[in-house]
C-alpha positions as CSV (number, residue, x, y, z in Angstrom):
1,M,97.8,91.0,110.4
2,A,98.7,94.1,108.5
3,A,96.3,95.9,106.3
4,I,98.2,96.4,102.8
5,L,96.9,98.6,100.1
6,L,98.4,97.3,96.8
7,I,98.3,99.9,93.9
8,E,99.3,98.1,90.7
9,D,97.9,98.4,87.3
10,D,99.0,95.1,85.7
11,P,96.1,92.5,86.6
12,L,98.4,89.6,86.6
13,V,101.0,91.2,88.9
14,R,98.2,92.6,91.1
15,R,96.5,89.4,91.6
16,G,99.8,87.4,92.0
17,L,101.1,89.7,94.7
18,Q,97.7,89.8,96.5
19,L,97.5,86.1,96.9
20,A,101.2,85.7,97.8
21,L,101.1,88.5,100.4
22,S,97.9,87.1,101.8
23,R,99.6,83.7,102.2
24,H,102.2,85.5,104.3
25,G,99.5,86.8,106.7
26,H,98.5,90.1,105.4
27,D,95.2,91.6,104.6
28,V,95.7,92.9,101.2
29,H,93.3,95.2,99.3
30,T,94.1,96.3,95.8
31,A,93.5,99.2,93.4
32,E,94.6,99.5,89.8
33,T,95.0,103.3,89.3
34,G,96.5,106.0,91.6
35,E,93.2,107.8,91.8
36,D,91.5,104.5,92.9
37,G,94.3,103.9,95.3
38,L,94.0,107.3,97.1
39,R,90.3,106.8,97.2
40,A,90.6,103.5,98.7
41,L,93.1,104.9,101.3
42,R,90.7,107.7,102.5
43,E,87.9,105.3,102.7
44,S,89.8,102.5,104.6
45,P,93.1,103.6,106.1
46,A,95.9,101.0,105.5
47,D,99.0,100.2,107.6
48,L,101.2,100.3,104.7
49,V,101.0,101.0,100.7
50,V,102.7,99.0,98.2
51,L,102.8,101.4,95.0
52,D,103.8,100.7,91.5
53,L,105.8,103.5,90.0
54,M,104.4,103.3,86.6
55,L,100.6,103.8,86.8
56,P,98.1,105.2,84.3
57,G,96.8,108.7,85.0
58,I,98.7,110.0,87.9
59,D,102.1,108.1,88.3
60,G,103.4,106.5,91.4
61,I,105.5,109.4,92.4
62,E,102.6,111.9,92.3
63,V,100.6,109.4,94.4
64,C,103.4,109.0,97.0
65,R,103.5,112.7,97.2
66,R,99.7,112.9,97.9
67,I,99.9,110.1,100.5
68,R,102.7,112.0,102.2
69,A,100.6,115.3,102.2
70,D,97.5,113.5,103.8
71,G,99.5,111.5,106.5
72,E,102.5,109.2,107.4
73,V,101.4,105.8,106.2
74,P,104.5,103.9,105.1
75,V,105.1,103.5,101.4
76,I,107.1,100.9,99.6
77,M,107.6,101.7,95.8
78,L,107.8,98.9,93.1
79,T,109.8,100.0,90.3
80,A,110.6,98.1,87.0
81,R,114.0,99.6,86.9
82,G,116.6,100.3,89.6
83,D,118.1,103.4,87.7
84,D,118.7,106.7,89.5
85,Y,115.5,108.5,88.0
86,D,113.0,106.1,89.4
87,V,114.6,105.4,92.7
88,V,115.6,108.8,93.8
89,G,112.2,110.2,92.3
90,G,110.4,107.8,94.6
91,L,112.4,108.2,97.7
92,A,112.4,112.1,97.3
93,A,108.6,111.8,97.0
94,G,108.5,110.1,100.5
95,A,108.8,106.5,99.8
96,D,110.2,104.4,102.7
97,D,111.7,101.6,100.6
98,Y,111.6,100.2,97.1
99,V,111.7,96.9,95.4
100,V,112.7,96.2,91.9
101,K,110.2,94.2,89.8
102,P,109.6,91.4,89.3
103,A,109.1,91.5,93.0
104,Q,109.8,88.2,94.9
105,P,106.9,87.8,97.3
106,T,109.3,86.6,100.1
107,V,111.5,89.8,99.6
108,L,108.5,92.1,99.5
109,D,107.1,90.5,102.7
110,A,110.4,90.9,104.5
111,R,110.6,94.6,103.4
112,I,106.9,95.2,104.5
113,R,107.6,93.5,107.9
114,A,110.7,95.6,108.2
115,V,109.0,98.9,107.6
116,L,106.3,98.1,110.0
117,R,108.8,97.4,112.7
118,R,110.5,100.8,112.3
119,S,108.1,102.7,114.6
120,A,109.2,100.6,117.5
121,G,112.1,101.8,119.5
122,A,113.8,101.3,122.8
123,S,111.5,102.7,125.5
124,D,114.2,104.8,127.5
125,G,111.9,107.8,128.2
126,V,112.2,111.3,126.8
127,R,115.4,112.4,125.0
128,A,115.8,116.3,125.0
129,F,118.2,118.0,122.7
130,G,117.8,121.8,122.9
131,A,114.2,122.5,121.5
132,L,113.9,118.9,120.1
133,R,112.3,116.4,122.4
134,V,111.9,112.6,121.3
135,D,109.6,110.5,123.5
136,T,110.7,107.0,123.0
137,T,107.8,105.5,124.9
138,A,104.9,107.4,123.2
139,L,107.1,107.6,120.0
140,T,106.3,111.1,119.4
141,V,108.7,114.0,118.5
142,S,108.3,117.9,119.2
143,L,110.2,120.9,118.2
144,S,109.9,124.0,120.4
145,G,106.6,122.3,121.8
146,E,105.0,121.7,118.5
147,P,104.5,118.1,117.3
148,V,106.5,116.8,114.4
149,P,104.8,114.2,112.3
150,L,107.4,111.6,111.1
151,T,107.0,108.4,109.0
152,P,108.0,105.2,110.7
153,T,111.3,105.1,108.8
154,E,112.1,108.7,109.8
155,L,111.3,108.1,113.3
156,R,113.3,105.0,113.5
157,L,116.4,106.8,111.9
158,L,116.0,109.6,114.5
159,L,115.8,107.2,117.5
160,T,118.8,105.3,116.2
161,L,120.9,108.3,115.8
162,S,119.9,110.1,119.0
163,R,120.6,106.9,121.0
164,A,124.1,107.6,120.9
165,P,124.8,111.5,120.4
166,G,128.3,112.0,118.9
167,R,128.6,108.5,117.5
168,V,129.3,108.2,113.8
169,F,127.0,105.7,111.9
170,T,128.2,104.7,108.5
171,R,125.5,104.5,105.9
172,Q,125.6,100.7,105.9
173,Q,125.2,100.5,109.6
174,L,122.1,102.7,109.2
175,L,120.8,100.4,106.4
176,E,121.2,97.5,108.8
177,E,119.7,99.0,111.8
178,V,116.9,101.1,110.3
179,W,115.9,99.3,107.0
180,E,117.1,95.9,108.2
181,H,119.1,95.4,104.9
182,D,121.8,93.0,106.0
183,Y,123.6,93.3,102.6
184,L,125.5,96.0,100.7
185,G,122.5,98.1,100.3
186,D,121.5,101.2,98.6
187,S,122.9,104.5,100.5
188,R,120.3,106.6,98.7
189,L,117.9,105.2,101.1
190,V,119.7,106.6,103.8
191,D,120.5,110.1,102.2
192,N,117.1,110.8,101.0
193,C,115.6,109.9,104.5
194,V,118.1,112.2,106.1
195,Q,117.0,115.0,103.9
196,R,113.4,114.5,104.8
197,L,114.1,114.3,108.4
198,R,116.3,117.4,108.3
199,A,113.5,119.4,106.5
200,K,111.3,118.5,109.5
201,I,113.5,118.9,112.6
202,E,116.2,121.4,111.6
203,T,115.8,125.3,111.6
204,D,118.1,125.4,108.6
205,P,118.4,122.2,106.8
206,A,121.4,123.3,104.8
207,A,123.2,124.0,108.2
208,P,122.0,121.1,110.4
209,V,122.3,121.1,114.1
210,Y,120.9,117.6,115.0
211,V,121.5,115.3,112.1
212,Q,125.2,116.2,110.9
213,T,127.0,114.8,108.0
214,V,130.6,113.4,108.7
215,R,132.2,113.6,105.3
216,G,133.6,110.2,104.1
217,F,132.0,108.3,106.9
218,G,128.2,108.8,107.5
219,Y,126.0,110.7,109.9
220,R,126.0,111.5,113.6
221,F,123.6,113.2,116.0
222,G,124.8,116.4,117.6
223,P,126.5,117.7,119.4
224,V,123.8,120.2,120.3
C-alpha cells in the first residue's frame, strides 16, 4: 500500500480521487492548499504526491519546486490543460509525470504505480563510467565519490541508458521503458528529465559527456 498525498483545492475532485485511489489500494491523505500540502509532507512523509497545478496561494509549480528542494519524493502533476505552459512548467519544476484533468482514476492509478516502480532496476552490480558510479543493487549514484540524489524517474532513466552504453534510445523507447507509456507519448517528459539528470551528473550540462543527444533520433549513454 503506497502512501499518497493528494493536494487539490476542489473539494469534489479531492474527495472523488481520494475515494477512487483508496479503492485501488492506496493510503491517501489530502490537503487543499500548497501550504497545507507542504506542511503535511513534512509531518508525515509520503511515497508520492499528486499535485494540482492550479492552487490558491502558492501554485502547484512552486509547491513542486519546494518539494524538490527538500527531497526526492515523486510528483505527478494534475493540469486542467495540456498546453505547453502548464506541462513544461510542471516538468521543469521537477514533476515526474502529469495527467490532464478530469483525471480518470484508472489512468492516475496506472501512472502512480509506474512512477513507484521506477526506482527498481536490474541488479547487476556497480557500473563505473569515469567519475560516475551507478550501483544498481543499492540504487545509488555517486560522482567523484559524492552522492548524487536522483528522483526515481531520473534514476530509472540513468539505469536504462547506462545499461547499454553507445546504444541510441529513441524518445518513444524511453517513454515505454522508463515511463511505461505504451502509446505515442509526450516527448517533453523525456527531454525535461534528461535536462534535470544532466544538471546533476554532468560537469558541463551544455556539453554532456554521459547523456548525449543524437540529433534526429534520441539519446545515448557515452562513450565516456
